[in-house]
FINURO-272180 format. One record per residue: y, z, x of N, C-alpha, C, O, CB in turn. Coordinates in steps of 0.1 Angstrom, whole numbers, plus 5000, padded with zeros to 4 digits. Atoms other than C-alpha are relative to their C-alpha. Last residue first. Glycine has a CB too. Layout:
N
YZXYZXYZXYZXYZX...
This chain:
79
501050014989477767535189500550075012499950085022499649855004499449974987479567615157498949995010497950055008500850135000500549884994478367445125500750025013501349935018498450005002500249994986480167195103499350135004499250224996501450005008500349864995480567075068499650005015499249895020498950064991500649994987482266765053499850155004500750235002500849925011499449904991483066725016499250015013497949995013500150144994499450074988481666405001500750095009501150055020501049904995501050094993480966554967500849935011501949885009499449914989500450125006483666814959499049925008498849945020501349914998499750114991483567174971499649874993498549864987499250015013500850125004483867464947500449885009501649855011500249964985499350135000485267784962499049894997497849895002500649985014499950055013483368104952500749864999500749804988500750094991498750015005482268174988500049954985499049884982500949915009499649865002478968285002501450014996502150114997499850075014498549975000477367944998500350144998499750214989500749914990499749895010473667915007501550035001501950085011499150135002499149894996473467585026500150094988500450054977501449955005499549915011470667335022500850115006500450175016498850054992499849864997470367055048500550084988501450034981501050015012499149935008468866705043500150155004499250205010499649994985500349875006467066475067501250064991502350004991499750105011499150005012467166105074499850134992499350134981499749884991498950094998465466045108501049994989502049924990499549865004499349964988463266355106501349915002502349965006499149995013500550064987462166285071500950035012502150065010499949854998499950155000463166535044499549955013499150025022501449954997501150075006463966905046500249855000501349805002499750054985499850134995466167165063498749924995497649974997500150005016501150095000466567495045500449875007501649835006499549984986501349935006468667815043498849905001497749955001500350044986501150105002471767725065498750074995498350165002499749925012501050014989474567975061498949904996498649894984499550145004501449975003477768025041499149985012499549995023499549924988500450025015481367925037498650044997498350044985500249854997501449965002483068045070499649994985500250064977499750145006500249875007486367865071498550024998497849924995500750004986500849904992486567585097500050144994500050245001500650005014498949924994489267385077499450115009500150205013500850064989499150084992486667115071501150085006501750035017500549884992499450115007484167375058500949925010501049955022500750044987498650005001481967595080500549884992499949774993500750025013499450135004478267685080501550014998501950124992499349934988498850015009476767985097500549864999500449785008501150095005498750024993473267955113501149994990500949934979499949875010499249884999470468105093501349985007502150085007499250115007499949935013467967825100500850135002500750205012498650044994501049895001468767645132500250064986501350064981500150115011499649864996470767325128498850095000497750064995501150054991501249925004469666955129500350155005500150185016498649955006500549924990472966755130498850084995498650094982501050115006499850084988473666465107499450085012498650035019501649985002499849944987472366605074500349895011499849785011498850075004500750114993472966465039500350045015501450035020500649854997499350104991474066795025499149895005497949925007500650085012500950084993472767014996500849895007501649825001498949934990499550144998474967294986499049935007498449985017501450015007500550074988473667624972500649865000500949804989498549995000499249954989475467874948499449945013499649995024500050155001499749855001474267694917500850045012501949985014498650085000501049955008473167344929500150154999499650225008498549965004499949865001476067154944498950044990498849994979501450054996500149935013475166804954500250155002499950215012498649984994500650095011475666544981500150064987500550004977498649955004500449955012477966725006499549894990500349804987501050094993499150035011478266555040499450054987498250034984500349854999500450105010476666675072501049994989502150064989498750044994501349975006476566915101499649904990498449854990500150144994500150055014479466795123498550024995497649985001500349855000500950115000479567025154499849954985499550034977498650035007500750055012482467265158499149885003499549795010501049984989499250045011483267425192499249944988498049954988501049895004499450124997481867475226500949944989501749864991499049905004500150095011481067835223500849885003501949885008500650074987498850075002480368005256499949914988498949834987500549925012500050145001477468245255501449944997502250004990499049954989500050065013478068595266500049855001500449795010501250054992499250125001477168745300499849954986498749944981499649905011
């Protein structure tokens, strides 16, 4: 039996691009390695780190696309 996917879950808002990584102000707390998606639900990379205090954390995403995202862009994960 396969898991049913419920759809996109808001991951966070882009604060900074650092090389091929994006740092988000986190909303959801994802698992490491889970795929990340942009606002159009295109696969853009995967979660590499979660850091900061529990009630105000940050999420690092390793980008696997050459597209540049502006500050304030929203990212999602699939649940």
